[in-house]
C-alpha positions in Angstrom: 43.5 34.0 -38.3 44.2 35.8 -35.0 43.6 33.6 -32.0 43.0 35.4 -28.8 45.7 34.8 -26.2 44.5 33.1 -23.0 45.6 34.8 -19.6 47.8 32.5 -18.1 46.3 30.3 -15.5 48.0 30.5 -12.2 47.8 27.4 -9.6 45.4 28.4 -6.3 48.6 27.5 -4.3 50.9 30.1 -6.2 48.2 32.6 -5.9 48.2 32.5 -2.1 52.0 32.3 -2.4 52.0 35.6 -4.4 50.1 37.2 -1.8 52.4 36.6 0.9 54.0 39.5 2.3 57.7 40.0 0.8 60.3 39.4 3.8 63.2 41.8 4.0 66.5 40.5 5.2 67.6 41.5 8.4 70.3 44.1 8.5 72.0 45.6 11.6 73.7 49.1 11.8 76.4 47.8 14.2 79.0 46.1 11.9 78.8 42.3 11.2 75.6 40.1 10.7 74.4 38.9 14.1 74.8 35.2 14.8 71.1 33.7 15.9 71.1 30.8 18.4 69.3 27.3 16.9 65.8 26.6 17.8 64.4 23.2 18.0 61.8 22.7 15.7 58.7 20.5 16.1 57.1 18.5 13.1 57.2 20.5 9.7 54.5 22.4 8.5 54.0 20.4 5.6 53.8 17.2 7.7 51.5 18.7 9.8 49.3 20.0 6.9 49.0 16.5 5.6 48.0 15.3 8.8 45.2 17.9 8.9 44.3 17.2 5.1 43.7 13.5 6.0 41.6 14.3 8.9 39.6 16.8 6.7 38.3 14.1 4.4 36.0 12.5 7.2 34.2 16.2 7.1 30.3 15.6 6.7 28.2 18.4 5.0 30.7 20.1 2.9 31.1 19.4 -0.7 34.2 17.0 -1.4 35.5 19.4 -4.0 35.4 22.4 -1.4 37.3 20.3 1.2 39.9 19.0 -1.3 40.8 22.5 -2.4 41.1 23.7 1.0 43.0 20.7 2.1 45.5 21.0 -0.8 46.1 24.5 0.3 46.6 24.2 4.0 50.5 24.5 3.7 49.9 27.9 1.6 47.8 29.5 4.0 49.1 28.3 7.3 52.8 28.3 6.4 53.1 32.0 7.1 52.6 33.4 10.4 49.2 34.5 11.6 49.9 38.3 11.6 51.7 38.0 8.2 48.9 36.2 6.4 47.3 37.9 3.6 43.4 38.3 4.1 42.4 35.6 1.4 44.8 33.3 3.3 43.3 34.1 6.8 39.7 33.5 4.9 40.7 29.9 3.7 42.1 29.4 7.4 38.9 30.4 9.0 37.0 28.1 6.5 39.4 25.1 7.7 38.6 26.1 11.1 35.0 25.6 10.5 35.3 22.1 8.8 37.8 20.9 11.8 35.2 22.2 14.4 32.6 20.3 12.4 34.3 17.1 12.5 34.9 17.3 16.3 31.1 18.1 16.6 30.2 15.2 14.5 32.5 12.6 16.3 31.1 14.0 19.9 27.4 13.4 18.3 28.2 10.0 17.5 29.6 9.2 21.2 26.4 11.0 22.6 24.1 8.8 20.4 25.9 5.8 21.4 25.9 6.6 25.1 22.3 7.4 25.0 21.3 4.1 23.2 23.5 2.2 26.1 21.7 4.1 28.9 18.2 3.2 27.3 19.5 -0.4 26.9 17.6 -2.0 29.6 14.2 -0.1 28.5 14.8 -1.0 25.0 15.1 -4.6 25.8 12.0 -4.8 28.2 10.3 -3.0 25.3 11.3 -5.5 22.6 10.4 -8.4 25.0 6.5 -6.9 25.7 6.6 -6.7 21.7 7.2 -9.9 21.5 4.8 -11.3 24.0 1.9 -9.0 22.5 2.6 -9.6 18.9 2.5 -13.5 19.9 -0.7 -13.3 21.7 -2.1 -11.2 18.5 -0.9 -13.8 16.2 -2.6 -16.4 18.2 -5.9 -14.7 18.4 -6.0 -13.7 14.6 -5.1 -17.4 13.9 -7.9 -18.5 15.8 -10.2 -15.8 14.2 -8.8 -17.2 10.9 -9.7 -20.6 11.7 -13.3 -19.8 12.8 -13.9 -17.6 9.8 -12.9 -20.3 7.5 -14.9 -22.8 9.3 -18.2 -20.4 9.1 -17.4 -20.1 5.5 -17.2 -23.6 4.9 -20.4 -24.6 7.0 -22.3 -21.6 4.8 -21.0 -23.1 1.9 -22.6 -26.4 2.9 -25.8 -24.9 3.9 -26.3 -23.2 0.8 -25.7 -26.8 -1.2 -28.3 -28.1 0.9 -30.8 -25.3 0.5 -30.2 -25.6 -3.6 -31.0 -29.0 -3.2 -34.1 -28.6 -1.4 -35.1 -25.7 -3.6 -34.7 -28.3 -6.5 -36.6 -30.8 -5.0 -39.5 -28.3 -4.1 -39.7 -27.1 -7.9 -40.0 -30.8 -8.9 -42.6 -31.6 -6.4 -44.5 -28.3 -7.6 -44.2 -29.4 -11.2 -45.5 -33.1 -10.8 -48.2 -31.6 -8.2 -49.6 -28.7 -10.4 -49.2 -31.0 -13.6 -52.8 -31.9 -13.4 -54.1 -28.5 -12.3 -52.0 -27.0 -15.1 -54.1 -29.3 -17.7 -57.2 -28.0 -16.2 -56.5 -24.8 -15.9 -55.7 -24.4 -19.7 -59.0 -26.6 -20.2 -60.9 -23.9 -18.3 -59.3 -21.2 -20.2 -60.1 -22.8 -23.6 -63.5 -23.2 -22.4 -64.2 -20.0 -21.3 -62.8 -18.6 -24.4 -65.1 -20.7 -26.5 -68.3 -19.8 -24.6 -67.6 -16.3 -24.9 -66.0 -15.7 -28.2 -67.8 -18.8 -30.3 -70.9 -20.1 -28.6 -72.7 -17.0 -27.0 -72.3 -15.1 -30.6 -73.5 -18.2 -32.8 -76.3 -18.4 -29.9 -77.3 -14.7 -30.5 -76.7 -14.9 -34.2 -73.9 -12.2 -34.0 -71.8 -13.7 -36.4 -71.7 -13.9 -40.3 -72.4 -17.2 -42.0 -69.0 -18.2 -42.4 -68.0 -17.6 -38.8 -70.8 -19.4 -37.7 -69.8 -22.5 -39.5 -66.4 -22.1 -38.2 -67.5 -21.4 -34.8 -69.9 -24.7 -34.9 -66.8 -26.8 -35.9 -64.9 -25.6 -32.9 -67.7 -26.3 -30.6 -68.2 -29.7 -32.1 -64.3 -30.5 -31.4 -64.7 -28.9 -28.0 -67.9 -31.2 -27.2 -66.2 -34.4 -28.1 -63.1 -33.7 -25.9 -65.7 -33.0 -23.3 -67.7 -36.1 -23.9 -71.0 -34.4 -25.0 -73.8 -36.7 -26.1 -73.2 -37.4 -30.0 -76.7 -36.8 -30.9 -76.6 -33.3 -29.0 -73.5 -32.5 -31.1 -74.9 -33.8 -34.5 -78.0 -31.6 -33.7 -76.2 -28.5 -32.9 -75.1 -27.4 -36.4 -78.8 -27.0 -37.6 -79.9 -25.5 -34.4 -76.9 -22.4 -34.5 -77.1 -21.9 -38.3 -80.6 -20.5 -37.9 -81.4 -17.1 -36.6 -82.7 -17.1 -33.0 -86.1 -16.1 -34.2 -86.3 -18.9 -36.9 -85.4 -21.6 -34.3 -88.0 -24.0 -33.5 -88.5 -25.8 -29.9 -86.4 -28.6 -30.7 -83.6 -26.2 -31.8 -83.8 -24.1 -28.8 -83.6 -27.5 -26.7 -80.4 -28.4 -28.6 -78.8 -24.8 -28.1 -79.8 -24.8 -24.1 -78.6 -28.4 -23.6 -75.3 -27.4 -25.1 -75.0 -24.4 -22.8 -76.0 -26.4 -19.8 -73.0 -28.6 -20.8 -70.7 -26.2 -21.3 -71.5 -24.6 -18.1 -71.5 -27.8 -16.1 -67.9 -28.7 -17.2 -66.8 -25.2 -16.6 -68.2 -25.4 -13.3 -66.5 -28.7 -12.6 -63.2 -27.9 -13.9 -63.5 -24.6 -11.5 -64.7 -26.9 -8.5 -61.5 -29.3 -9.3 -59.1 -26.3 -9.4 -60.5 -24.9 -6.3 -59.9 -28.2 -4.4 -56.3 -28.5 -5.7 -55.8 -24.8 -4.9 -54.7 -25.3 -1.1 -51.9 -28.0 -2.1 -50.7 -25.8 -5.1 -50.4 -22.9 -2.7 -48.7 -25.1 -0.3 -46.0 -26.2 -3.1 -45.7 -22.8 -4.0 -45.1 -21.2 -0.7 -42.5 -24.2 -0.3 -40.6 -23.1 -3.6 -40.5 -19.5 -2.6 -39.5 -20.2 1.0 -36.4 -22.3 -0.4 -35.6 -19.7 -3.0 -35.6 -17.0 -0.5 -33.3 -19.4 1.8 -31.0 -19.7 -1.1 -30.8 -16.1 -2.0 -30.3 -15.4 1.8 -27.3 -17.9 2.1 -25.8 -16.5 -1.0 -25.7 -13.1 0.5 -24.3 -14.7 3.7 -21.6 -16.8 1.8 -20.5 -13.6 0.0 -20.0 -11.8 3.3 -18.3 -15.0 5.0 -15.8 -15.0 2.1 -14.9 -11.5 2.5 -14.5 -12.1 6.3 -12.5 -15.1 5.6 -10.1 -13.5 3.4 -9.8 -10.4 5.8 -9.0 -13.0 8.7 -6.5 -14.4 6.6 -4.7 -11.3 5.6 -4.9 -10.2 9.6 -3.3 -13.4 10.3 -0.4 -12.9 8.0 0.1 -9.7 9.2 0.0 -10.5 12.8 2.3 -13.3 11.9 4.6 -10.9 10.2 4.6 -8.6 13.3 5.3 -11.4 15.6 8.2 -12.5 13.6 9.7 -9.1 13.4 9.4 -8.6 16.9 11.2 -11.8 17.7 14.0 -10.9 15.2 14.4 -7.4 16.8 14.9 -9.2 20.5 17.3 -11.8 19.1 19.3 -8.9 17.3 19.2 -6.6 20.8 22.4 -8.5 22.1 24.5 -7.8 19.0 23.1 -4.2 18.3 24.2 -3.3 22.0 27.5 -5.0 21.3 28.2 -2.9 18.2 27.2 0.2 19.9 29.4 -0.2 22.7 32.5 -0.7 20.0 31.0 2.1 18.2 31.3 4.2 21.4 34.8 3.0 21.8 36.0 3.8 18.1 34.4 7.3 18.6 36.1 8.0 21.6 39.5 6.7 20.6 38.7 8.4 17.0 38.0 11.7 18.9 41.2 11.1 21.2 43.4 11.0 18.0 41.7 13.8 16.2 42.0 16.1 19.3 45.6 15.3 20.1 46.7 15.0 16.5 45.1 16.9 13.6 43.4 19.4 15.8 46.4 20.2 17.8 48.5 20.7 14.7 45.6 22.9 13.3 45.4 25.0 16.2 49.1 25.4 16.8 49.6 26.4 12.9 46.5 28.7 13.0 47.7 30.6 16.1 51.3 30.2 15.2 53.0 33.9 15.5 56.1 35.2 14.3 58.8 34.6 17.3 60.3 37.4 19.0 63.7 38.4 17.6 66.7 36.8 19.4 69.4 38.7 21.3 72.5 39.4 19.1 75.7 38.1 20.1 78.4 40.7 18.9 81.5 39.7 17.6 84.5 40.3 20.3 86.9 43.1 19.0 90.5 42.2 18.2 93.0 43.0 20.9 95.5 46.0 20.2 98.6 45.4 19.2 101.4 46.3 21.9 103.2 49.7 21.2 106.6 49.1 19.7 109.9 51.2 20.9 110.3 53.8 18.1 
């Protein structure tokens, strides 16, 4: 198989080196090569570029890889004089210049921030002291409110238990007090039903014979319960089994007497119930009042429970704020001390950067080709004296 031939990869630094202008050897038209005077050299370009590269590592806001590439190729770009640099070299040098400027701006910004913080130190301290007093007062107030809410909840809880006991007692009193009336109401209901659905139809002959027989049996049973005269109850079947038109005088007397007794008993029950009605109403009213009190206290207790929980939460939050304010005030001294140190460090850093890496960079960036030095011509050899011929 024919494998494609990959183009040879040329290192980034070699690329710049290949772009540098070719230097021609110096020649003169006046005989032997001129001698140049020695010039004292400062720090080597390589050493200065390493210093600049170390400083560039602190650059912010630039991708680390980009900074690395530029710093590693400083010598390639700045090694040549300014006027001899290829446009690509000049472009990289320009990018390096921006990075160096950003480092200086960043350090100056830190200095400014620290100076502003120190300038406002008294105001900040006063604000933190005020915050401590304010949050402390708030914590105290919310603690009092929390205690009051808890107490009110406890009080309402006790009131509810008492009201529930009163309701229980009122219901018990109602049950005992109404017991006789309840029985009499049942008797009254049964008596009214028997009169209307049994006695009257039997009296009027409106029922079949079998139904009359059954009705008579119910009337006799009821009569015994109501203490009717035995002779009257014994005569009742004979009278009611006859048609109303076939009844004799005695039969009618029996029917009338039974009806009168039924009405008397009904009237007596009504009278007894009427007499007991005020007391029953009073007991019922008391139960209703106690029940309403219980329901009202349940609603109040629910509200108090929520208020208590809210008060606890508010007290906890206020306590947290108070602790945070106290902590902030306590930290003020160390913070100011740290800010002072940071200011000194930033100023020292700016001084080191400005007098070191930045100065070296500026020198290399603006380095121009020195003017040609004056050539020193070699002395001509003395002419030999003429000899006598």
